[in-house]
C-alpha positions in Angstrom: -17.4 1.8 -4.8 -16.1 5.2 -4.9 -12.9 6.2 -3.7 -12.8 8.7 -0.8 -10.8 11.5 -1.1 -8.8 10.5 2.0 -9.2 7.2 3.8 -7.8 4.8 6.3 -6.4 1.9 5.2 -6.0 -1.1 8.1 -2.7 -3.5 7.5 -3.7 -6.7 8.6 0.3 -7.6 9.2 -0.4 -10.9 11.3 0.0 -14.6 11.1 -3.2 -14.9 13.0 -6.2 -15.3 10.8 -8.6 -15.2 13.7 -7.2 -11.9 15.1 -7.4 -10.3 11.5 -11.0 -11.4 11.2 -12.1 -10.0 14.5 -10.3 -6.6 13.9 -11.7 -6.4 10.3 -15.2 -7.3 11.8 -14.6 -4.4 14.5 -13.7 -1.7 12.1 -15.1 -2.5 8.8 -18.2 -0.4 9.2 -16.3 2.8 9.5 -16.9 4.7 6.2 -13.7 6.1 6.5 -12.0 2.3 5.8 -11.5 2.3 1.7 -9.9 -0.9 2.2 -7.7 -3.7 4.0 -4.0 -4.4 3.3 -3.3 -8.0 3.4 0.5 -9.1 4.1 2.6 -12.2 3.6 2.1 -13.3 7.1 -1.4 -14.1 6.5 -1.0 -15.5 3.1 1.8 -17.8 3.8 0.4 -19.3 6.9 -3.0 -19.7 5.4 -2.9 -19.3 1.6 -4.3 -16.1 0.3 -7.5 -17.2 -1.3 -8.5 -18.5 2.3 -7.5 -15.2 3.8 -9.6 -13.3 1.1 -12.8 -15.7 1.5 -12.6 -15.4 5.4 -12.4 -11.6 5.0 -15.4 -11.7 2.1 -17.8 -12.9 4.8 -17.2 -9.6 6.7 -16.5 -6.8 3.9 -17.2 -6.3 0.6 -14.2 -3.5 0.9 -11.4 -4.2 -1.8 -8.3 -5.9 -0.7 -4.5 -4.9 -1.2 -1.9 -7.6 -1.0 1.3 -6.6 -0.3 3.9 -9.2 -0.6 6.6 -7.2 0.9 8.1 -6.6 -1.5 6.8 -8.0 -4.3 7.6 -7.1 -7.8 11.5 -7.8 -7.5 11.8 -11.3 -9.1 12.4 -11.9 -13.0 10.0 -10.5 -15.3 8.9 -14.2 -16.4 7.6 -14.8 -12.8 5.0 -11.8 -13.3 2.2 -13.9 -15.0 2.4 -16.3 -12.2 2.2 -13.5 -9.3 -0.8 -11.8 -11.4 -2.6 -15.2 -11.9 -2.6 -15.9 -7.7 -3.9 -12.2 -7.1 -6.5 -12.8 -9.6 -7.6 -16.4 -8.4 -7.6 -14.7 -4.7 -10.1 -12.1 -5.9 -7.3 -9.3 -4.7 -8.0 -5.7 -6.0 -4.8 -4.2 -5.9 -1.4 -5.5 -5.6 1.7 -3.6 -3.8 4.7 -3.9 -6.1 8.6 -2.8 -5.2 10.4 -3.4 -8.4 13.8 -3.0 -7.4 15.2 -5.1 -9.9 14.8 -2.9 -12.9 12.7 -1.3 -15.5 12.1 -4.7 -17.1 10.8 -6.5 -14.3 9.1 -3.4 -13.5 7.0 -3.2 -16.9 6.4 -6.9 -16.9 5.0 -7.3 -13.4 2.7 -3.9 -14.1 1.4 -5.5 -17.2 0.8 -8.7 -16.0 -1.5 -7.4 -13.1 -3.1 -5.0 -15.5 -4.3 -8.2 -17.8 -5.6 -9.6 -14.8 -7.8 -6.6 -14.0 -5.4 -6.0 -10.7 -4.3 -2.4 -10.1 -0.7 -1.9 -9.7 0.2 -0.1 -6.8 4.1 1.0 -7.1 6.6 1.9 -4.2 10.1 3.3 -4.9 10.8 4.4 -1.5 10.6 2.6 2.4 10.1 4.2 5.4 13.2 3.1 7.3 16.8 4.9 7.3 19.7 3.3 5.8 17.5 2.8 2.9 19.5 4.6 -0.3 23.3 4.9 -1.2 23.3 8.2 0.1 21.9 7.1 3.7 24.6 4.0 3.5 22.0 1.7 2.0 22.3 -0.5 -1.2 20.0 1.4 -3.7 20.9 4.4 -5.7 19.3 7.4 -4.4 18.2 8.2 -8.0 16.3 4.6 -8.1 13.1 5.7 -6.7 12.8 8.4 -9.2 13.2 6.2 -12.1 10.8 3.6 -10.6 8.0 6.4 -10.3 8.8 7.9 -13.3 8.6 4.9 -15.6 5.5 3.2 -13.6 3.5 6.6 -14.4 4.6 6.0 -18.2 3.1 2.6 -18.0 -0.5 3.9 -16.7 0.1 3.4 -12.9 -2.3 6.1 -11.0 -1.8 4.5 -7.4 1.8 4.7 -5.7 3.3 4.0 -2.1 5.2 6.6 -0.5 6.5 6.7 2.9 5.2 8.8 5.9 8.6 9.2 7.3 9.8 11.2 4.6 7.5 14.2 3.7 10.2 16.3 2.0 11.1 13.8 -0.7 7.5 13.2 -1.0 7.0 17.0 -1.3 9.8 17.0 -4.0 8.5 14.0 -6.0 5.0 15.8 -5.9 6.0 19.3 -6.9 8.0 17.5 -9.8 5.1 15.8 -11.1 6.1 12.3 -10.8 2.9 11.3 -9.7 -0.1 12.2 -12.2 -3.0 14.2 -11.3 -5.6 12.3 -9.1 -3.1 9.5 -8.2 -4.1 7.5 -5.0 -1.3 7.6 -2.7 -0.9 5.1 -0.1 1.5 5.6 3.1 2.7 3.8 5.8 5.0 4.7 8.7 2.4 5.8 11.4 2.7 5.4 14.9 5.9 3.1 15.7 8.0 4.6 12.6 6.7 8.3 13.7 5.1 9.2 10.6 2.9 12.3 10.9 -0.5 12.8 8.7 0.0 16.5 9.1 3.3 16.7 7.1 1.0 15.4 4.3 -1.7 18.0 3.4 -0.2 18.5 0.4 -1.5 15.2 -1.0 -5.3 15.4 -1.6 -5.6 11.8 -2.4 -3.8 10.2 0.5 -4.9 6.8 2.1 -3.0 6.2 5.4 -1.9 2.7 6.1 -2.4 1.9 9.8 -0.4 -1.4 10.7 1.1 -2.4 14.2 -0.5 0.7 16.1 -3.9 -0.1 14.9 -3.1 -4.0 15.8 -1.8 -3.1 19.2 -4.4 -0.3 20.1 -6.8 -1.2 23.1 -9.5 -0.4 21.3 -9.3 -0.4 17.4 -12.4 1.4 16.7 -11.5 4.6 18.7 -7.7 4.5 17.5 -9.2 4.4 14.0 -11.7 7.5 15.0 -8.8 9.4 16.5 -7.3 9.8 12.9 -10.5 11.3 11.6 -9.5 15.1 11.9 -6.6 14.1 9.5 -9.4 12.8 7.1 -10.7 16.4 7.3 -7.7 18.5 6.4 -7.8 17.5 2.5 -7.2 20.5 0.4 
C-alpha cells in the first residue's frame, strides 16, 4: 500500500472491542485513513492477536501498536515484544525508549529483525515532561533519542502536536531523515493544531479521544481534510 503524503490515523484507545470494531467499520473506507493505531487498552483486555484478527475482517490497512510506552524495559526483553508484534501481524510498533541507548538499540533491532517497523518517539504531548518543565527526563533526552534512532535506520517518528516550536527546531536541525514519516498525537482535547505543522510534508495525524467522542466519526474525519491538502 502506498503511503499517503499526509494522512489520518485513528487511535482505537478503548477497552471495548465492539466499539473499536464499529468505529473501524465506519471509517476504514476513507482514503485519508492510512492505518489504525491499537493501544494497550484493547491489547490487555482482549489480547493483541484477537484484536488484530477482528480488525482484519474489516480493513487491510496497516495496524500500528502503541504500548504506551513501549521500549522502556531492559534490552533483553526486546525479542519478546518483537515476537508478539510479529505473531499479531502488526506492521509498525511505537517505542519511547526512555531507559537509555542500549534499550533503544536492542528494541529497534528486534523489531527490524521481525519485519516490524519501529516508530520512535522522544517527546510527549503533556506539560511537565522534561526537567526544564519540572519533569523527570533531561531536556536533552529527546534529541539523543531521535538522533540515535535515525542512525539505526529508523525512518518513522512520533512528535507531539502540542509542541510545534520544539518539533520545528528538531526538523530544522535534521534530526529526522529526508522523507521521514512523522506521526503526531495531541489533537482535540490537548489543543494541538495541525496548521502549526505545515513544515512537515509527511505528517500523519493521530486522532484519538476527539474521534471516539464524535457524534459522527465520518464527518469528524472529513472535517480534517483541509489540513491534508496543505502539504508543501
